[in-house]
ChimeraX commands (.cxc) that place a marker at each C-alpha (Angstrom):
marker #1 position 221.38,25.87,37.29 radius 0.5
marker #1 position 223.67,22.86,37.05 radius 0.5
marker #1 position 225.51,22.07,33.82 radius 0.5
marker #1 position 226.34,18.45,33.12 radius 0.5
marker #1 position 229.57,18.23,31.13 radius 0.5
marker #1 position 229.93,14.90,29.36 radius 0.5
marker #1 position 233.53,13.96,28.67 radius 0.5
marker #1 position 234.55,16.47,31.32 radius 0.5
marker #1 position 237.57,14.43,32.42 radius 0.5
marker #1 position 239.12,14.63,28.95 radius 0.5
marker #1 position 241.68,17.14,27.69 radius 0.5
marker #1 position 239.22,19.70,26.34 radius 0.5
marker #1 position 236.52,18.77,28.83 radius 0.5
marker #1 position 238.70,19.48,31.85 radius 0.5
marker #1 position 239.46,22.93,30.47 radius 0.5
marker #1 position 235.74,23.60,29.97 radius 0.5
marker #1 position 235.07,22.46,33.54 radius 0.5
marker #1 position 237.80,24.79,34.79 radius 0.5
marker #1 position 236.52,27.80,32.84 radius 0.5
marker #1 position 232.87,27.36,33.81 radius 0.5
marker #1 position 233.65,26.64,37.45 radius 0.5
marker #1 position 235.93,29.69,37.76 radius 0.5
marker #1 position 233.17,31.80,36.23 radius 0.5
marker #1 position 230.80,30.71,38.99 radius 0.5
marker #1 position 228.74,28.16,37.05 radius 0.5
marker #1 position 227.58,25.01,38.85 radius 0.5
marker #1 position 229.03,22.03,36.98 radius 0.5
marker #1 position 229.05,18.24,37.23 radius 0.5
marker #1 position 230.95,15.74,35.09 radius 0.5
marker #1 position 229.74,12.57,33.38 radius 0.5
marker #1 position 232.53,10.51,31.82 radius 0.5
marker #1 position 233.21,6.84,31.10 radius 0.5
marker #1 position 236.99,7.43,31.60 radius 0.5
marker #1 position 237.82,5.51,28.42 radius 0.5
marker #1 position 240.20,8.34,27.56 radius 0.5
marker #1 position 239.56,10.80,30.38 radius 0.5
marker #1 position 241.44,11.12,33.65 radius 0.5
marker #1 position 239.57,11.95,36.83 radius 0.5
marker #1 position 242.70,13.50,38.36 radius 0.5
marker #1 position 242.21,16.45,35.98 radius 0.5
marker #1 position 239.09,17.44,37.93 radius 0.5
marker #1 position 238.83,19.42,41.17 radius 0.5
marker #1 position 237.79,17.22,44.07 radius 0.5
marker #1 position 234.61,19.19,44.76 radius 0.5
marker #1 position 233.16,18.81,41.27 radius 0.5
marker #1 position 230.46,16.09,41.29 radius 0.5
marker #1 position 231.57,13.17,39.13 radius 0.5
marker #1 position 229.53,10.31,37.71 radius 0.5
marker #1 position 231.14,7.51,35.75 radius 0.5
marker #1 position 228.99,6.28,32.90 radius 0.5
marker #1 position 228.48,5.98,29.17 radius 0.5
marker #1 position 226.15,8.15,27.12 radius 0.5
marker #1 position 224.66,4.92,25.76 radius 0.5
marker #1 position 223.06,4.23,29.17 radius 0.5
marker #1 position 219.83,6.21,29.13 radius 0.5
marker #1 position 218.61,5.05,32.52 radius 0.5
marker #1 position 221.87,6.07,34.20 radius 0.5
marker #1 position 221.75,9.47,32.49 radius 0.5
marker #1 position 218.18,10.05,33.68 radius 0.5
marker #1 position 219.09,9.20,37.28 radius 0.5
marker #1 position 222.13,11.46,37.10 radius 0.5
marker #1 position 220.17,14.40,35.74 radius 0.5
marker #1 position 217.46,14.02,38.36 radius 0.5
marker #1 position 219.86,13.62,41.29 radius 0.5
marker #1 position 222.00,16.61,40.23 radius 0.5
marker #1 position 219.08,18.82,39.08 radius 0.5
marker #1 position 220.67,19.25,35.67 radius 0.5
marker #1 position 219.14,21.94,33.44 radius 0.5
marker #1 position 221.95,22.43,30.93 radius 0.5
marker #1 position 224.25,20.00,29.08 radius 0.5
marker #1 position 227.66,20.56,27.48 radius 0.5
marker #1 position 228.29,17.48,25.38 radius 0.5
marker #1 position 231.96,16.78,24.66 radius 0.5
marker #1 position 232.11,12.99,25.05 radius 0.5
marker #1 position 232.92,11.42,21.69 radius 0.5
marker #1 position 235.34,9.25,19.77 radius 0.5
marker #1 position 237.53,11.56,17.71 radius 0.5
marker #1 position 240.35,9.81,15.83 radius 0.5
marker #1 position 239.94,10.11,12.08 radius 0.5
marker #1 position 241.93,7.00,11.13 radius 0.5
marker #1 position 240.12,4.91,13.73 radius 0.5
marker #1 position 236.78,6.14,12.43 radius 0.5
marker #1 position 237.68,4.91,8.95 radius 0.5
marker #1 position 238.62,1.49,10.32 radius 0.5
marker #1 position 235.65,1.27,12.73 radius 0.5
marker #1 position 232.73,3.28,11.30 radius 0.5
marker #1 position 230.05,1.26,13.12 radius 0.5
marker #1 position 231.79,1.92,16.43 radius 0.5
marker #1 position 231.96,5.65,15.72 radius 0.5
marker #1 position 228.32,5.92,14.69 radius 0.5
marker #1 position 227.28,3.99,17.77 radius 0.5
marker #1 position 229.35,6.05,20.21 radius 0.5
marker #1 position 228.94,9.48,18.62 radius 0.5
marker #1 position 225.46,9.37,17.10 radius 0.5
marker #1 position 223.57,6.79,19.15 radius 0.5
marker #1 position 225.28,8.08,22.30 radius 0.5
marker #1 position 224.12,11.60,21.45 radius 0.5
marker #1 position 220.58,10.43,20.64 radius 0.5
marker #1 position 220.39,8.66,24.01 radius 0.5
marker #1 position 221.71,11.73,25.81 radius 0.5
marker #1 position 219.22,14.02,24.06 radius 0.5
marker #1 position 216.37,11.65,24.90 radius 0.5
marker #1 position 217.34,11.75,28.58 radius 0.5
marker #1 position 217.80,15.52,28.42 radius 0.5
marker #1 position 214.32,16.10,27.03 radius 0.5
marker #1 position 212.81,13.81,29.65 radius 0.5
marker #1 position 214.80,15.58,32.37 radius 0.5
marker #1 position 213.68,19.07,31.47 radius 0.5
marker #1 position 217.02,20.31,30.11 radius 0.5
marker #1 position 216.55,23.70,28.44 radius 0.5
marker #1 position 220.05,24.40,27.10 radius 0.5
marker #1 position 222.20,21.95,25.13 radius 0.5
marker #1 position 225.68,22.75,23.84 radius 0.5
marker #1 position 227.22,20.35,21.32 radius 0.5
marker #1 position 230.96,20.15,20.73 radius 0.5
marker #1 position 231.33,19.73,16.97 radius 0.5
marker #1 position 234.38,20.00,14.71 radius 0.5
marker #1 position 235.81,21.66,11.62 radius 0.5
marker #1 position 235.90,18.11,10.25 radius 0.5
marker #1 position 232.32,18.70,9.08 radius 0.5
marker #1 position 233.70,20.89,6.26 radius 0.5
marker #1 position 235.96,18.29,4.68 radius 0.5
marker #1 position 238.25,19.96,2.10 radius 0.5
marker #1 position 236.83,23.47,1.61 radius 0.5
marker #1 position 238.43,25.42,-1.25 radius 0.5
marker #1 position 238.01,28.85,0.31 radius 0.5
marker #1 position 240.35,31.33,1.96 radius 0.5
marker #1 position 238.28,31.51,5.14 radius 0.5
marker #1 position 235.75,28.88,6.21 radius 0.5
marker #1 position 232.47,30.43,7.30 radius 0.5
marker #1 position 229.60,28.62,8.94 radius 0.5
marker #1 position 227.81,28.82,5.58 radius 0.5
marker #1 position 230.60,26.99,3.74 radius 0.5
marker #1 position 229.07,23.73,2.44 radius 0.5
marker #1 position 229.73,20.75,4.70 radius 0.5
marker #1 position 231.28,17.72,3.00 radius 0.5
marker #1 position 232.96,15.55,5.66 radius 0.5
marker #1 position 235.57,13.13,4.34 radius 0.5
marker #1 position 235.53,10.47,7.04 radius 0.5
marker #1 position 233.11,8.80,9.46 radius 0.5
marker #1 position 234.28,11.00,12.34 radius 0.5
marker #1 position 233.30,14.16,10.48 radius 0.5
marker #1 position 230.06,12.53,9.36 radius 0.5
marker #1 position 229.08,11.74,12.95 radius 0.5
marker #1 position 229.72,15.33,13.96 radius 0.5
marker #1 position 227.57,16.71,11.15 radius 0.5
marker #1 position 224.82,14.20,11.90 radius 0.5
marker #1 position 225.10,15.25,15.54 radius 0.5
marker #1 position 224.52,18.88,14.64 radius 0.5
marker #1 position 221.39,17.92,12.68 radius 0.5
marker #1 position 220.08,15.83,15.57 radius 0.5
marker #1 position 220.76,18.52,18.16 radius 0.5
marker #1 position 219.09,21.21,16.07 radius 0.5
marker #1 position 216.02,19.10,15.30 radius 0.5
marker #1 position 215.59,18.04,18.92 radius 0.5
marker #1 position 215.89,21.59,20.17 radius 0.5
marker #1 position 213.30,22.82,17.69 radius 0.5
marker #1 position 210.86,20.03,18.47 radius 0.5
marker #1 position 211.18,20.16,22.25 radius 0.5
marker #1 position 211.89,23.80,23.05 radius 0.5
marker #1 position 215.57,23.41,23.93 radius 0.5
marker #1 position 218.00,26.23,23.11 radius 0.5
marker #1 position 220.96,24.62,21.32 radius 0.5
marker #1 position 224.40,25.46,19.97 radius 0.5
marker #1 position 227.03,23.61,17.95 radius 0.5
marker #1 position 230.68,24.63,18.28 radius 0.5
marker #1 position 232.92,23.81,15.31 radius 0.5
marker #1 position 236.48,24.14,16.53 radius 0.5
marker #1 position 239.66,23.93,14.53 radius 0.5
marker #1 position 243.19,22.73,15.48 radius 0.5
marker #1 position 243.42,22.66,19.26 radius 0.5
marker #1 position 246.77,23.12,21.03 radius 0.5
marker #1 position 248.24,24.31,24.35 radius 0.5
marker #1 position 247.11,23.87,27.92 radius 0.5
marker #1 position 245.99,26.11,30.77 radius 0.5
marker #1 position 248.39,24.39,33.15 radius 0.5
marker #1 position 250.77,21.42,32.83 radius 0.5
marker #1 position 248.49,19.12,34.82 radius 0.5
marker #1 position 245.73,19.49,32.21 radius 0.5
marker #1 position 247.94,18.81,29.18 radius 0.5
marker #1 position 246.87,16.50,26.39 radius 0.5
marker #1 position 248.41,13.07,26.92 radius 0.5
marker #1 position 247.59,11.83,23.43 radius 0.5
marker #1 position 249.92,12.08,20.44 radius 0.5
marker #1 position 247.47,12.61,17.60 radius 0.5
marker #1 position 247.94,16.26,16.59 radius 0.5
marker #1 position 250.86,18.18,15.08 radius 0.5
marker #1 position 252.29,19.79,18.22 radius 0.5
marker #1 position 252.59,16.64,20.39 radius 0.5
marker #1 position 253.69,14.64,17.35 radius 0.5
marker #1 position 256.63,17.01,16.89 radius 0.5
marker #1 position 257.38,16.91,20.62 radius 0.5
marker #1 position 257.50,13.12,20.48 radius 0.5
marker #1 position 259.94,13.12,17.57 radius 0.5
marker #1 position 262.23,15.61,19.28 radius 0.5
marker #1 position 262.16,13.63,22.52 radius 0.5
marker #1 position 263.15,10.51,20.59 radius 0.5
marker #1 position 266.03,12.32,18.88 radius 0.5
marker #1 position 264.31,12.06,15.49 radius 0.5
marker #1 position 263.38,14.70,12.93 radius 0.5
marker #1 position 259.76,15.89,12.72 radius 0.5
marker #1 position 257.89,14.81,9.61 radius 0.5
marker #1 position 256.07,17.07,7.16 radius 0.5
marker #1 position 253.47,15.19,5.14 radius 0.5
marker #1 position 253.61,16.97,1.81 radius 0.5
marker #1 position 255.73,20.00,0.91 radius 0.5
marker #1 position 254.29,20.70,-2.53 radius 0.5
marker #1 position 250.91,22.24,-1.68 radius 0.5
marker #1 position 249.80,25.50,-3.26 radius 0.5
marker #1 position 250.77,27.53,-0.20 radius 0.5
marker #1 position 253.56,30.01,0.55 radius 0.5
marker #1 position 256.02,27.35,1.77 radius 0.5
marker #1 position 254.44,24.26,0.24 radius 0.5
marker #1 position 253.06,22.85,3.52 radius 0.5
marker #1 position 249.49,22.76,4.78 radius 0.5
marker #1 position 248.05,25.82,6.50 radius 0.5
marker #1 position 245.86,25.44,9.58 radius 0.5
marker #1 position 244.06,27.59,12.15 radius 0.5
marker #1 position 245.51,26.72,15.56 radius 0.5
marker #1 position 243.43,27.61,18.61 radius 0.5
marker #1 position 244.45,27.49,22.28 radius 0.5
marker #1 position 242.42,25.07,24.40 radius 0.5
marker #1 position 241.81,27.88,26.92 radius 0.5
marker #1 position 240.12,29.83,24.13 radius 0.5
marker #1 position 238.05,26.76,23.27 radius 0.5
marker #1 position 236.95,26.62,26.90 radius 0.5
marker #1 position 236.08,30.32,27.10 radius 0.5
marker #1 position 234.03,30.01,23.91 radius 0.5
marker #1 position 232.03,27.16,25.42 radius 0.5
marker #1 position 231.44,29.26,28.54 radius 0.5
marker #1 position 230.22,32.21,26.45 radius 0.5
marker #1 position 227.90,29.97,24.44 radius 0.5
marker #1 position 226.51,28.21,27.51 radius 0.5
marker #1 position 225.67,31.51,29.17 radius 0.5
marker #1 position 224.10,32.83,25.98 radius 0.5
marker #1 position 221.86,29.77,25.66 radius 0.5
marker #1 position 220.26,30.51,29.02 radius 0.5
marker #1 position 218.87,33.76,27.62 radius 0.5
marker #1 position 218.00,32.54,24.13 radius 0.5
marker #1 position 214.46,31.65,23.13 radius 0.5
marker #1 position 213.48,27.96,23.45 radius 0.5
marker #1 position 214.07,26.03,20.26 radius 0.5
marker #1 position 216.62,28.45,18.79 radius 0.5
marker #1 position 219.97,27.21,17.51 radius 0.5
marker #1 position 223.42,28.74,17.06 radius 0.5
marker #1 position 226.27,27.22,15.02 radius 0.5
marker #1 position 229.70,28.87,15.23 radius 0.5
marker #1 position 233.33,28.30,14.36 radius 0.5
marker #1 position 235.94,28.55,17.10 radius 0.5
marker #1 position 239.18,29.75,15.55 radius 0.5
marker #1 position 241.57,32.68,15.37 radius 0.5
marker #1 position 241.02,33.43,11.69 radius 0.5
marker #1 position 244.77,33.26,11.09 radius 0.5
marker #1 position 246.60,30.56,9.16 radius 0.5
marker #1 position 249.92,29.05,10.23 radius 0.5
marker #1 position 251.73,26.59,8.00 radius 0.5
marker #1 position 253.00,23.26,9.27 radius 0.5
marker #1 position 256.59,24.36,8.55 radius 0.5
marker #1 position 256.08,27.63,10.43 radius 0.5
marker #1 position 254.69,25.75,13.39 radius 0.5
marker #1 position 257.60,23.29,13.46 radius 0.5
marker #1 position 260.10,26.16,13.27 radius 0.5
marker #1 position 258.38,27.84,16.20 radius 0.5
marker #1 position 258.42,24.60,18.18 radius 0.5
marker #1 position 262.18,24.30,17.61 radius 0.5
marker #1 position 262.65,27.84,18.87 radius 0.5
marker #1 position 260.42,27.53,21.94 radius 0.5
marker #1 position 261.72,24.13,23.03 radius 0.5
marker #1 position 265.39,24.95,22.52 radius 0.5
marker #1 position 265.85,22.17,19.98 radius 0.5
marker #1 position 266.56,24.68,17.21 radius 0.5
marker #1 position 268.05,23.07,14.12 radius 0.5
marker #1 position 267.23,19.61,15.51 radius 0.5
marker #1 position 263.61,20.45,14.72 radius 0.5
marker #1 position 264.35,20.74,10.99 radius 0.5
marker #1 position 261.71,18.50,9.42 radius 0.5
marker #1 position 262.01,15.81,6.81 radius 0.5
marker #1 position 259.42,15.53,4.06 radius 0.5
marker #1 position 257.17,12.57,3.39 radius 0.5
marker #1 position 254.37,11.97,0.91 radius 0.5
marker #1 position 251.07,13.74,1.32 radius 0.5
marker #1 position 248.46,12.05,3.46 radius 0.5
marker #1 position 245.23,11.24,1.68 radius 0.5
marker #1 position 242.54,13.78,2.35 radius 0.5
marker #1 position 244.70,16.59,3.76 radius 0.5
marker #1 position 243.42,19.92,2.38 radius 0.5
marker #1 position 246.00,22.61,1.60 radius 0.5
marker #1 position 244.37,25.28,3.77 radius 0.5
marker #1 position 241.67,25.27,6.45 radius 0.5
marker #1 position 241.32,28.56,8.32 radius 0.5
marker #1 position 238.22,29.71,10.18 radius 0.5
marker #1 position 236.24,32.85,9.83 radius 0.5
marker #1 position 235.56,33.89,13.42 radius 0.5
marker #1 position 233.14,36.72,12.62 radius 0.5
marker #1 position 229.92,34.99,13.63 radius 0.5
marker #1 position 231.06,33.98,17.12 radius 0.5
marker #1 position 232.38,37.49,17.71 radius 0.5
marker #1 position 229.12,39.07,16.61 radius 0.5
marker #1 position 226.83,36.57,18.37 radius 0.5
marker #1 position 228.72,36.05,21.62 radius 0.5
marker #1 position 231.23,38.89,21.85 radius 0.5
marker #1 position 233.97,36.27,21.91 radius 0.5
marker #1 position 237.40,36.30,20.30 radius 0.5
marker #1 position 240.56,34.27,20.85 radius 0.5
marker #1 position 243.10,35.71,23.30 radius 0.5
marker #1 position 246.14,33.43,22.91 radius 0.5
marker #1 position 248.70,33.41,20.11 radius 0.5
marker #1 position 250.56,30.45,18.63 radius 0.5
marker #1 position 253.69,30.98,20.74 radius 0.5
marker #1 position 251.60,30.74,23.91 radius 0.5
marker #1 position 250.07,27.51,22.64 radius 0.5
marker #1 position 253.45,25.93,21.96 radius 0.5
marker #1 position 255.05,27.13,25.22 radius 0.5
marker #1 position 252.19,25.89,27.40 radius 0.5
marker #1 position 251.97,22.58,25.55 radius 0.5
marker #1 position 255.73,22.10,25.95 radius 0.5
marker #1 position 255.47,22.68,29.72 radius 0.5
marker #1 position 252.81,19.99,29.87 radius 0.5
marker #1 position 254.87,17.60,27.73 radius 0.5
marker #1 position 257.97,18.08,29.91 radius 0.5
marker #1 position 255.95,17.33,33.02 radius 0.5
marker #1 position 255.22,13.90,31.53 radius 0.5
marker #1 position 258.61,13.54,29.79 radius 0.5
marker #1 position 261.22,15.36,31.92 radius 0.5
marker #1 position 264.02,13.95,29.77 radius 0.5
marker #1 position 262.79,16.09,26.89 radius 0.5
marker #1 position 263.70,19.48,28.41 radius 0.5
marker #1 position 266.83,21.29,27.25 radius 0.5
marker link #1:1,2 radius 0.2
marker link #1:2,3 radius 0.2
marker link #1:3,4 radius 0.2
marker link #1:4,5 radius 0.2
marker link #1:5,6 radius 0.2
marker link #1:6,7 radius 0.2
marker link #1:7,8 radius 0.2
marker link #1:8,9 radius 0.2
marker link #1:9,10 radius 0.2
marker link #1:10,11 radius 0.2
marker link #1:11,12 radius 0.2
marker link #1:12,13 radius 0.2
marker link #1:13,14 radius 0.2
marker link #1:14,15 radius 0.2
marker link #1:15,16 radius 0.2
marker link #1:16,17 radius 0.2
marker link #1:17,18 radius 0.2
marker link #1:18,19 radius 0.2
marker link #1:19,20 radius 0.2
marker link #1:20,21 radius 0.2
marker link #1:21,22 radius 0.2
marker link #1:22,23 radius 0.2
marker link #1:23,24 radius 0.2
marker link #1:24,25 radius 0.2
marker link #1:25,26 radius 0.2
marker link #1:26,27 radius 0.2
marker link #1:27,28 radius 0.2
marker link #1:28,29 radius 0.2
marker link #1:29,30 radius 0.2
marker link #1:30,31 radius 0.2
marker link #1:31,32 radius 0.2
marker link #1:32,33 radius 0.2
marker link #1:33,34 radius 0.2
marker link #1:34,35 radius 0.2
marker link #1:35,36 radius 0.2
marker link #1:36,37 radius 0.2
marker link #1:37,38 radius 0.2
marker link #1:38,39 radius 0.2
marker link #1:39,40 radius 0.2
marker link #1:40,41 radius 0.2
marker link #1:41,42 radius 0.2
marker link #1:42,43 radius 0.2
marker link #1:43,44 radius 0.2
marker link #1:44,45 radius 0.2
marker link #1:45,46 radius 0.2
marker link #1:46,47 radius 0.2
marker link #1:47,48 radius 0.2
marker link #1:48,49 radius 0.2
marker link #1:49,50 radius 0.2
marker link #1:50,51 radius 0.2
marker link #1:51,52 radius 0.2
marker link #1:52,53 radius 0.2
marker link #1:53,54 radius 0.2
marker link #1:54,55 radius 0.2
marker link #1:55,56 radius 0.2
marker link #1:56,57 radius 0.2
marker link #1:57,58 radius 0.2
marker link #1:58,59 radius 0.2
marker link #1:59,60 radius 0.2
marker link #1:60,61 radius 0.2
marker link #1:61,62 radius 0.2
marker link #1:62,63 radius 0.2
marker link #1:63,64 radius 0.2
marker link #1:64,65 radius 0.2
marker link #1:65,66 radius 0.2
marker link #1:66,67 radius 0.2
marker link #1:67,68 radius 0.2
marker link #1:68,69 radius 0.2
marker link #1:69,70 radius 0.2
marker link #1:70,71 radius 0.2
marker link #1:71,72 radius 0.2
marker link #1:72,73 radius 0.2
marker link #1:73,74 radius 0.2
marker link #1:74,75 radius 0.2
marker link #1:75,76 radius 0.2
marker link #1:76,77 radius 0.2
marker link #1:77,78 radius 0.2
marker link #1:78,79 radius 0.2
marker link #1:79,80 radius 0.2
marker link #1:80,81 radius 0.2
marker link #1:81,82 radius 0.2
marker link #1:82,83 radius 0.2
marker link #1:83,84 radius 0.2
marker link #1:84,85 radius 0.2
marker link #1:85,86 radius 0.2
marker link #1:86,87 radius 0.2
marker link #1:87,88 radius 0.2
marker link #1:88,89 radius 0.2
marker link #1:89,90 radius 0.2
marker link #1:90,91 radius 0.2
marker link #1:91,92 radius 0.2
marker link #1:92,93 radius 0.2
marker link #1:93,94 radius 0.2
marker link #1:94,95 radius 0.2
marker link #1:95,96 radius 0.2
marker link #1:96,97 radius 0.2
marker link #1:97,98 radius 0.2
marker link #1:98,99 radius 0.2
marker link #1:99,100 radius 0.2
marker link #1:100,101 radius 0.2
marker link #1:101,102 radius 0.2
marker link #1:102,103 radius 0.2
marker link #1:103,104 radius 0.2
marker link #1:104,105 radius 0.2
marker link #1:105,106 radius 0.2
marker link #1:106,107 radius 0.2
marker link #1:107,108 radius 0.2
marker link #1:108,109 radius 0.2
marker link #1:109,110 radius 0.2
marker link #1:110,111 radius 0.2
marker link #1:111,112 radius 0.2
marker link #1:112,113 radius 0.2
marker link #1:113,114 radius 0.2
marker link #1:114,115 radius 0.2
marker link #1:115,116 radius 0.2
marker link #1:116,117 radius 0.2
marker link #1:117,118 radius 0.2
marker link #1:118,119 radius 0.2
marker link #1:119,120 radius 0.2
marker link #1:120,121 radius 0.2
marker link #1:121,122 radius 0.2
marker link #1:122,123 radius 0.2
marker link #1:123,124 radius 0.2
marker link #1:124,125 radius 0.2
marker link #1:125,126 radius 0.2
marker link #1:126,127 radius 0.2
marker link #1:127,128 radius 0.2
marker link #1:128,129 radius 0.2
marker link #1:129,130 radius 0.2
marker link #1:130,131 radius 0.2
marker link #1:131,132 radius 0.2
marker link #1:132,133 radius 0.2
marker link #1:133,134 radius 0.2
marker link #1:134,135 radius 0.2
marker link #1:135,136 radius 0.2
marker link #1:136,137 radius 0.2
marker link #1:137,138 radius 0.2
marker link #1:138,139 radius 0.2
marker link #1:139,140 radius 0.2
marker link #1:140,141 radius 0.2
marker link #1:141,142 radius 0.2
marker link #1:142,143 radius 0.2
marker link #1:143,144 radius 0.2
marker link #1:144,145 radius 0.2
marker link #1:145,146 radius 0.2
marker link #1:146,147 radius 0.2
marker link #1:147,148 radius 0.2
marker link #1:148,149 radius 0.2
marker link #1:149,150 radius 0.2
marker link #1:150,151 radius 0.2
marker link #1:151,152 radius 0.2
marker link #1:152,153 radius 0.2
marker link #1:153,154 radius 0.2
marker link #1:154,155 radius 0.2
marker link #1:155,156 radius 0.2
marker link #1:156,157 radius 0.2
marker link #1:157,158 radius 0.2
marker link #1:158,159 radius 0.2
marker link #1:159,160 radius 0.2
marker link #1:160,161 radius 0.2
marker link #1:161,162 radius 0.2
marker link #1:162,163 radius 0.2
marker link #1:163,164 radius 0.2
marker link #1:164,165 radius 0.2
marker link #1:165,166 radius 0.2
marker link #1:166,167 radius 0.2
marker link #1:167,168 radius 0.2
marker link #1:168,169 radius 0.2
marker link #1:169,170 radius 0.2
marker link #1:170,171 radius 0.2
marker link #1:171,172 radius 0.2
marker link #1:172,173 radius 0.2
marker link #1:173,174 radius 0.2
marker link #1:174,175 radius 0.2
marker link #1:175,176 radius 0.2
marker link #1:176,177 radius 0.2
marker link #1:177,178 radius 0.2
marker link #1:178,179 radius 0.2
marker link #1:179,180 radius 0.2
marker link #1:180,181 radius 0.2
marker link #1:181,182 radius 0.2
marker link #1:182,183 radius 0.2
marker link #1:183,184 radius 0.2
marker link #1:184,185 radius 0.2
marker link #1:185,186 radius 0.2
marker link #1:186,187 radius 0.2
marker link #1:187,188 radius 0.2
marker link #1:188,189 radius 0.2
marker link #1:189,190 radius 0.2
marker link #1:190,191 radius 0.2
marker link #1:191,192 radius 0.2
marker link #1:192,193 radius 0.2
marker link #1:193,194 radius 0.2
marker link #1:194,195 radius 0.2
marker link #1:195,196 radius 0.2
marker link #1:196,197 radius 0.2
marker link #1:197,198 radius 0.2
marker link #1:198,199 radius 0.2
marker link #1:199,200 radius 0.2
marker link #1:200,201 radius 0.2
marker link #1:201,202 radius 0.2
marker link #1:202,203 radius 0.2
marker link #1:203,204 radius 0.2
marker link #1:204,205 radius 0.2
marker link #1:205,206 radius 0.2
marker link #1:206,207 radius 0.2
marker link #1:207,208 radius 0.2
marker link #1:208,209 radius 0.2
marker link #1:209,210 radius 0.2
marker link #1:210,211 radius 0.2
marker link #1:211,212 radius 0.2
marker link #1:212,213 radius 0.2
marker link #1:213,214 radius 0.2
marker link #1:214,215 radius 0.2
marker link #1:215,216 radius 0.2
marker link #1:216,217 radius 0.2
marker link #1:217,218 radius 0.2
marker link #1:218,219 radius 0.2
marker link #1:219,220 radius 0.2
marker link #1:220,221 radius 0.2
marker link #1:221,222 radius 0.2
marker link #1:222,223 radius 0.2
marker link #1:223,224 radius 0.2
marker link #1:224,225 radius 0.2
marker link #1:225,226 radius 0.2
marker link #1:226,227 radius 0.2
marker link #1:227,228 radius 0.2
marker link #1:228,229 radius 0.2
marker link #1:229,230 radius 0.2
marker link #1:230,231 radius 0.2
marker link #1:231,232 radius 0.2
marker link #1:232,233 radius 0.2
marker link #1:233,234 radius 0.2
marker link #1:234,235 radius 0.2
marker link #1:235,236 radius 0.2
marker link #1:236,237 radius 0.2
marker link #1:237,238 radius 0.2
marker link #1:238,239 radius 0.2
marker link #1:239,240 radius 0.2
marker link #1:240,241 radius 0.2
marker link #1:241,242 radius 0.2
marker link #1:242,243 radius 0.2
marker link #1:243,244 radius 0.2
marker link #1:244,245 radius 0.2
marker link #1:245,246 radius 0.2
marker link #1:246,247 radius 0.2
marker link #1:247,248 radius 0.2
marker link #1:248,249 radius 0.2
marker link #1:249,250 radius 0.2
marker link #1:250,251 radius 0.2
marker link #1:251,252 radius 0.2
marker link #1:252,253 radius 0.2
marker link #1:253,254 radius 0.2
marker link #1:254,255 radius 0.2
marker link #1:255,256 radius 0.2
marker link #1:256,257 radius 0.2
marker link #1:257,258 radius 0.2
marker link #1:258,259 radius 0.2
marker link #1:259,260 radius 0.2
marker link #1:260,261 radius 0.2
marker link #1:261,262 radius 0.2
marker link #1:262,263 radius 0.2
marker link #1:263,264 radius 0.2
marker link #1:264,265 radius 0.2
marker link #1:265,266 radius 0.2
marker link #1:266,267 radius 0.2
marker link #1:267,268 radius 0.2
marker link #1:268,269 radius 0.2
marker link #1:269,270 radius 0.2
marker link #1:270,271 radius 0.2
marker link #1:271,272 radius 0.2
marker link #1:272,273 radius 0.2
marker link #1:273,274 radius 0.2
marker link #1:274,275 radius 0.2
marker link #1:275,276 radius 0.2
marker link #1:276,277 radius 0.2
marker link #1:277,278 radius 0.2
marker link #1:278,279 radius 0.2
marker link #1:279,280 radius 0.2
marker link #1:280,281 radius 0.2
marker link #1:281,282 radius 0.2
marker link #1:282,283 radius 0.2
marker link #1:283,284 radius 0.2
marker link #1:284,285 radius 0.2
marker link #1:285,286 radius 0.2
marker link #1:286,287 radius 0.2
marker link #1:287,288 radius 0.2
marker link #1:288,289 radius 0.2
marker link #1:289,290 radius 0.2
marker link #1:290,291 radius 0.2
marker link #1:291,292 radius 0.2
marker link #1:292,293 radius 0.2
marker link #1:293,294 radius 0.2
marker link #1:294,295 radius 0.2
marker link #1:295,296 radius 0.2
marker link #1:296,297 radius 0.2
marker link #1:297,298 radius 0.2
marker link #1:298,299 radius 0.2
marker link #1:299,300 radius 0.2
marker link #1:300,301 radius 0.2
marker link #1:301,302 radius 0.2
marker link #1:302,303 radius 0.2
marker link #1:303,304 radius 0.2
marker link #1:304,305 radius 0.2
marker link #1:305,306 radius 0.2
marker link #1:306,307 radius 0.2
marker link #1:307,308 radius 0.2
marker link #1:308,309 radius 0.2
marker link #1:309,310 radius 0.2
marker link #1:310,311 radius 0.2
marker link #1:311,312 radius 0.2
marker link #1:312,313 radius 0.2
marker link #1:313,314 radius 0.2
marker link #1:314,315 radius 0.2
marker link #1:315,316 radius 0.2
marker link #1:316,317 radius 0.2
marker link #1:317,318 radius 0.2
marker link #1:318,319 radius 0.2
marker link #1:319,320 radius 0.2
marker link #1:320,321 radius 0.2
marker link #1:321,322 radius 0.2
marker link #1:322,323 radius 0.2
marker link #1:323,324 radius 0.2
marker link #1:324,325 radius 0.2
marker link #1:325,326 radius 0.2
marker link #1:326,327 radius 0.2
marker link #1:327,328 radius 0.2
view
């Protein structure tokens, strides 16, 4: 059985490719390379360049590679950009998914794994976010992910495809420096960038109702994200046609922004230079978003293996590979 991994040349996608390939699964990658990098992929992994908006190309690809399972990671994912360009995000993330599902049904795909996001929850006022926590996305990105879950579930039910949606939380780390995230959109690389520039990291809001006044998040290693996708993909093969599974991918442990910045200073050797400065809160930032990971443990026997220090250390190794001047 061949799994087609859309967005497989991206940061998370390349880790999923690595995990599934090392576990003996047959994989192929479909990516438009708008943000992905083909050098992240092993040379013997079949690669097709294309957009998920091209149904004819997807059908040819699935037929030529005998695809029977899909792991869909290709998507636009920047919150601020989604607010500025909602039509673009709905086209890429929702219409692209609809086109992919259409081709998958026509091609006889029987397992479809959708990469969703904790952004579907919006600002939940709960200690731990379960999969039953009401979804109230706050931006077009989160809306497209929730709409995607609905579309995946409905298609699976109607056409006998076993489906799963994976809601993951704050991704960090890397399996190896060559697979590191090259973008600077999340807390860890944003702090790295400030330190490399000789500037202080910035905390957006220090007056939240938390232990130290800063936001609390559930950070998850990208290797754990990849292993969760592998576990889900394998489980789908044995699940009844038309069934659906929706799970969080998190550690179930909260780490505050200030705690994370302190750890980064320690791991990188920047120490006191990593002391942050405070700025105003960003609109829409909830005080606390931490996953309940009970359902994925019970359904798939999966739990996270890596701690926050491992995330920071591996991410720093990847950053220094790209920015050797940053190392101390």
